[in-house]
C-alpha positions as CSV (number, residue, x, y, z in Angstrom):
1,M,-2.6,2.0,-28.5
2,D,0.3,-0.2,-29.4
3,F,2.6,-1.4,-26.5
4,S,4.5,-4.6,-26.1
5,P,6.8,-5.6,-23.3
6,V,8.5,-8.2,-25.4
7,G,12.3,-7.9,-25.3
8,K,12.1,-5.1,-22.7
9,I,13.1,-4.6,-19.1
10,G,10.5,-2.8,-17.1
11,L,10.4,-1.3,-13.6
12,A,7.8,-3.2,-11.5
13,P,5.3,-1.4,-9.3
14,M,6.4,-1.0,-5.7
15,A,4.0,0.5,-3.2
16,G,5.7,3.1,-1.0
17,A,8.9,3.1,-3.1
18,G,8.2,3.3,-6.8
19,D,7.1,6.9,-6.9
20,S,7.6,9.3,-9.8
21,G,11.1,10.4,-8.9
22,F,12.3,6.8,-8.7
23,R,10.6,5.8,-11.9
24,R,12.2,8.8,-13.6
25,I,15.7,7.9,-12.6
26,C,15.2,4.3,-13.6
27,R,14.1,5.4,-17.1
28,E,17.3,7.5,-17.4
29,F,19.4,4.4,-16.7
30,G,17.7,2.1,-19.1
31,A,14.3,0.9,-17.9
32,D,12.3,0.4,-21.0
33,Y,9.0,1.2,-19.3
34,T,7.7,1.8,-15.8
35,V,4.6,0.8,-13.8
36,S,3.0,3.1,-11.2
37,E,2.5,2.2,-7.6
38,M,-0.8,0.3,-7.2
39,I,-3.9,2.4,-6.9
40,S,-7.2,1.5,-5.3
41,A,-10.0,1.5,-7.9
42,K,-12.5,1.9,-5.2
43,A,-10.7,5.0,-3.9
44,I,-10.8,6.5,-7.4
45,Q,-14.5,5.8,-7.7
46,Y,-15.1,7.6,-4.4
47,G,-13.1,10.6,-5.6
48,D,-10.1,10.3,-3.4
49,T,-7.6,12.8,-4.8
50,K,-4.6,11.4,-3.0
51,S,-5.1,8.0,-4.7
52,M,-5.6,9.7,-8.0
53,T,-2.3,11.6,-7.7
54,L,-0.5,8.2,-7.6
55,A,-1.0,8.1,-11.3
56,D,0.7,11.5,-11.8
57,H,4.0,11.2,-13.7
58,H,6.6,13.1,-15.5
59,P,6.9,12.7,-19.3
60,D,10.4,11.3,-18.8
61,E,8.9,8.2,-17.1
62,E,6.9,7.2,-20.2
63,P,6.0,4.7,-21.4
64,I,4.1,4.0,-18.2
65,L,1.5,1.5,-17.2
66,I,-0.9,2.5,-14.4
67,Q,-1.6,-0.4,-12.0
68,L,-5.0,-0.7,-10.3
69,F,-6.2,-3.1,-7.6
70,G,-9.7,-4.1,-6.6
71,H,-12.1,-7.0,-6.6
72,E,-15.2,-5.5,-8.2
73,P,-15.7,-5.0,-11.9
74,D,-17.5,-1.7,-11.9
75,P,-15.0,0.3,-9.8
76,L,-12.1,-1.1,-11.8
77,A,-13.8,-0.2,-15.1
78,Y,-14.6,3.3,-13.8
79,A,-11.1,3.9,-12.6
80,A,-9.5,2.6,-15.7
81,E,-11.6,4.7,-18.0
82,L,-11.0,7.9,-15.9
83,I,-7.2,7.3,-15.7
84,Q,-7.0,6.6,-19.4
85,K,-8.7,9.8,-20.3
86,K,-6.6,11.9,-17.9
87,Y,-3.2,10.3,-18.2
88,N,-3.2,8.3,-21.4
89,P,-0.9,5.4,-20.2
90,V,0.3,2.7,-22.6
91,G,-1.6,0.2,-20.5
92,I,-3.6,-0.7,-17.4
93,D,-2.1,-3.3,-15.2
94,L,-4.3,-5.3,-12.8
95,N,-2.7,-6.3,-9.5
96,M,-3.4,-9.9,-8.7
97,G,-0.2,-10.6,-6.8
98,C,0.1,-8.2,-3.8
99,P,0.6,-10.4,-0.6
100,A,-0.1,-7.7,2.0
101,P,-2.6,-8.9,4.6
102,K,-4.8,-5.9,4.3
103,I,-5.1,-6.3,0.6
104,F,-5.4,-10.1,0.7
105,N,-8.0,-10.2,3.4
106,N,-10.1,-7.8,1.4
107,G,-10.2,-10.3,-1.5
108,E,-7.8,-8.2,-3.6
109,G,-4.3,-8.7,-4.9
110,S,-3.1,-12.3,-4.6
111,A,-6.4,-13.3,-3.1
112,L,-7.8,-13.2,-6.6
113,L,-5.8,-16.3,-7.4
114,K,-8.5,-18.2,-5.6
115,D,-11.2,-17.0,-7.9
116,A,-10.3,-17.2,-11.6
117,E,-13.9,-16.5,-12.6
118,L,-14.0,-13.2,-10.7
119,A,-10.5,-12.3,-12.0
120,S,-11.7,-13.0,-15.5
121,K,-14.6,-10.6,-15.1
122,L,-12.2,-7.9,-13.8
123,V,-10.0,-8.2,-16.9
124,K,-13.1,-8.2,-19.2
125,S,-14.6,-5.2,-17.5
126,V,-11.4,-3.1,-17.7
127,K,-10.8,-4.1,-21.2
128,K,-14.3,-3.0,-22.2
129,A,-13.8,0.3,-20.5
130,C,-10.6,1.4,-22.1
131,C,-8.8,1.0,-25.4
132,C,-5.3,0.5,-24.1
133,P,-3.8,-2.9,-23.4
134,V,-4.8,-4.6,-20.1
135,S,-2.2,-6.7,-18.4
136,V,-2.1,-8.8,-15.2
137,K,0.6,-9.1,-12.6
138,M,0.3,-12.3,-10.5
139,R,2.2,-14.8,-8.3
140,I,2.6,-18.5,-8.8
141,G,0.0,-19.4,-6.3
142,I,-1.2,-18.8,-2.7
143,H,0.3,-21.7,-0.9
144,S,2.1,-23.5,-3.7
145,F,2.4,-23.7,-7.4
146,G,0.3,-26.2,-9.3
147,A,-2.1,-26.8,-12.3
148,E,-4.6,-24.4,-10.8
149,T,-2.1,-21.5,-11.3
150,I,-1.6,-22.4,-14.9
151,E,-5.3,-22.6,-15.4
152,F,-5.7,-19.2,-13.8
153,A,-3.2,-17.7,-16.2
154,Q,-4.9,-19.3,-19.1
155,K,-8.2,-17.8,-18.0
156,M,-6.6,-14.3,-17.8
157,E,-5.4,-14.8,-21.4
158,A,-8.9,-15.9,-22.5
159,A,-10.4,-12.9,-20.8
160,G,-8.3,-10.6,-23.0
161,A,-5.1,-9.9,-21.0
162,A,-2.5,-8.6,-23.4
163,F,0.4,-10.0,-21.3
164,I,1.0,-11.4,-17.9
165,T,3.8,-10.6,-15.5
166,V,4.6,-13.5,-13.1
167,H,6.4,-13.0,-9.8
168,G,8.0,-16.4,-9.1
169,R,6.9,-16.6,-5.4
170,T,3.7,-17.7,-3.7
171,R,1.6,-15.4,-1.6
172,D,2.7,-17.3,1.5
173,Q,6.4,-16.6,0.7
174,Q,5.8,-12.9,0.6
175,Y,9.3,-11.8,-0.4
176,A,11.3,-14.5,1.2
177,G,13.0,-17.5,-0.3
178,K,13.9,-17.9,-3.9
179,A,11.8,-17.2,-6.9
180,D,10.6,-20.4,-8.7
181,Y,11.8,-20.1,-12.3
182,Q,10.4,-23.5,-13.3
183,A,6.9,-22.3,-12.3
184,I,7.3,-19.2,-14.5
185,K,8.5,-21.5,-17.3
186,A,5.4,-23.7,-17.0
187,I,3.1,-20.7,-17.2
188,K,5.0,-19.3,-20.2
189,E,4.7,-22.6,-22.1
190,A,1.0,-22.8,-21.4
191,L,0.2,-19.3,-22.9
192,A,0.3,-17.7,-26.3
193,I,0.5,-14.1,-25.0
194,P,3.8,-12.7,-23.7
195,V,4.9,-13.7,-20.2
196,I,7.2,-11.3,-18.3
197,A,9.4,-12.8,-15.6
198,N,9.8,-11.1,-12.2
199,G,11.9,-12.2,-9.1
200,D,15.5,-12.1,-7.9
201,V,16.9,-10.1,-10.7
202,C,19.7,-7.8,-9.4
203,D,22.4,-7.7,-12.1
204,G,23.3,-9.0,-15.5
205,P,24.0,-12.6,-14.7
206,S,20.7,-13.0,-12.7
207,A,18.8,-11.3,-15.6
208,A,20.4,-13.7,-18.1
209,R,19.6,-16.7,-15.9
210,I,15.9,-15.9,-15.5
211,L,15.4,-15.4,-19.2
212,R,17.3,-18.6,-19.9
213,E,15.5,-20.8,-17.4
214,T,12.0,-19.4,-17.9
215,G,11.9,-18.6,-21.6
216,A,10.1,-15.4,-20.7
217,D,9.5,-12.7,-23.2
218,G,10.8,-9.9,-21.0
219,L,11.8,-8.9,-17.5
220,M,10.5,-6.7,-14.8
221,L,12.7,-5.6,-11.9
222,A,11.6,-4.5,-8.4
223,R,13.8,-4.6,-5.3
224,G,16.9,-5.2,-7.4
225,A,16.6,-1.5,-8.6
226,L,16.2,0.0,-5.1
227,G,19.3,2.1,-4.4
228,A,20.6,0.9,-7.8
229,P,18.5,2.4,-10.6
230,Y,21.6,2.0,-12.8
231,V,21.1,-1.8,-12.7
232,F,19.1,-1.5,-16.0
233,S,22.1,-0.1,-17.9
234,E,24.3,-2.8,-16.3
235,I,22.0,-5.5,-17.4
236,K,21.9,-4.2,-21.0
237,S,25.7,-3.9,-21.0
238,Y,25.9,-7.5,-19.8
239,F,23.6,-8.7,-22.5
240,Q,25.7,-6.9,-25.1
241,N,29.3,-7.8,-24.1
242,N,28.9,-10.3,-21.3
243,K,30.5,-7.9,-18.9
244,T,29.1,-5.9,-15.9
245,N,30.3,-2.3,-15.8
246,E,31.4,-1.3,-12.3
247,I,29.9,2.0,-11.0
248,S,32.0,4.2,-8.7
249,L,30.8,5.2,-5.3
250,E,30.9,8.8,-6.5
251,K,28.7,8.0,-9.4
252,R,26.3,6.1,-7.2
253,F,25.8,9.1,-4.9
254,E,25.5,11.5,-7.9
255,I,22.6,9.4,-9.0
256,C,21.2,9.3,-5.5
257,L,21.2,13.1,-5.3
258,R,19.5,13.4,-8.7
259,Q,16.7,11.1,-7.6
260,L,16.2,13.2,-4.5
261,S,16.1,16.3,-6.6
262,Y,13.3,14.8,-8.7
263,M,11.4,13.9,-5.6
264,I,11.7,17.4,-4.2
265,E,10.5,18.7,-7.5
266,D,7.4,16.6,-7.2
267,K,6.7,16.8,-3.5
268,G,8.6,19.7,-1.9
269,E,11.7,19.4,0.1
270,G,10.3,18.4,3.5
271,K,8.1,15.6,2.4
272,A,10.5,14.4,-0.2
273,C,13.4,14.1,2.2
274,V,11.4,12.2,4.8
275,E,10.3,9.7,2.1
276,F,13.8,9.6,0.7
277,R,15.3,8.3,4.0
278,K,14.5,4.7,3.1
279,H,16.0,5.2,-0.4
280,M,19.2,6.5,1.2
281,L,19.5,3.3,3.2
282,W,19.2,1.3,0.0
283,Y,21.9,3.5,-1.6
284,L,24.1,2.6,1.5
285,K,23.7,-1.1,1.0
286,G,27.0,-2.9,0.4
287,I,29.2,-0.1,1.6
288,I,31.6,-1.3,4.2
289,G,31.0,0.4,7.5
290,A,27.6,1.8,6.4
291,A,26.1,1.2,9.8
292,K,27.5,4.4,11.2
293,Y,25.8,6.4,8.5
294,K,22.4,4.9,8.9
295,A,21.3,7.0,11.8
296,A,22.0,10.2,9.9
297,A,20.2,8.7,6.9
298,G,17.2,8.2,9.1
299,H,17.0,11.9,10.0
300,L,17.5,13.6,6.6
301,S,15.3,16.7,6.4
302,S,16.9,18.6,3.5
303,Y,18.8,18.2,0.3
304,E,21.8,19.8,2.0
305,D,21.6,17.1,4.8
306,C,21.9,14.4,2.2
307,K,24.7,16.2,0.3
308,E,26.6,16.6,3.6
309,L,26.2,13.0,4.5
310,I,27.4,11.8,1.1
311,G,30.4,14.2,1.4
312,R,31.3,12.6,4.7
313,I,31.0,9.1,3.4
314,L,33.2,9.9,0.4
315,E,35.8,11.6,2.5
316,D,35.9,8.6,4.9
317,K,36.5,6.3,1.9
318,K,39.5,8.1,0.6
């Protein structure tokens, strides 16, 4: 299977936010590929249907990579092979960057940065189990960036990783502070395979900056797309004409409702609206006086509730 992230802007995996509806709307607005929420390989091996459904996706989201996490070669190989047969993704991405305490304390996610030998075995095991590309998403270290992080990335390359996505923060930083673009640059310069940059990209200028300062082969956006899936088209417009196209409030909320409709299509109205509440808060970000709408956003229970709230906001802004 042929897939390369070079020159592309992808949507990063986001647990609890990057579901099928969100991935679908991001593809509509220019994301070149998407990555699923992270899925436990162990849960797949144990036959957990809820975990397996995290790999479900609409054709409009493709090309899609399915992200797995775990710390044992056999469950990861089993899950990768099963997912490839059922979903035929363009790649399997291995999570070696999640900073969540529950994941880290179980020796998974960013904890793997402490054990390059084990991490190499995981890449080799998954690569042997499936024929699609296997990639790695990592951070620049646990406590700090140093030679050991570069060595870790080199070992992932030697193990057969097709490309590596680097979030320019340490595990200790979680999502605070600024992404370290010089660290991403150092990793890029040490590898022959593509390196995708991730961290603090929210518009055209920031996208241009990360590419310029890291020399990365492509971009992956995460939080910068929440409540703003149109950011992908804005970045591409900036790259083409050095200008950022402004989007109207009406258009923003039109996109908001379309995302909700996709989520309802996937999950049913009740569940979708409960899960959409946090997305609605992201769509309200930057709107003057948004505080008075947040309470209503936190109680959405139907598509009409959302539509009514949006109508009230637009009327207030006239």
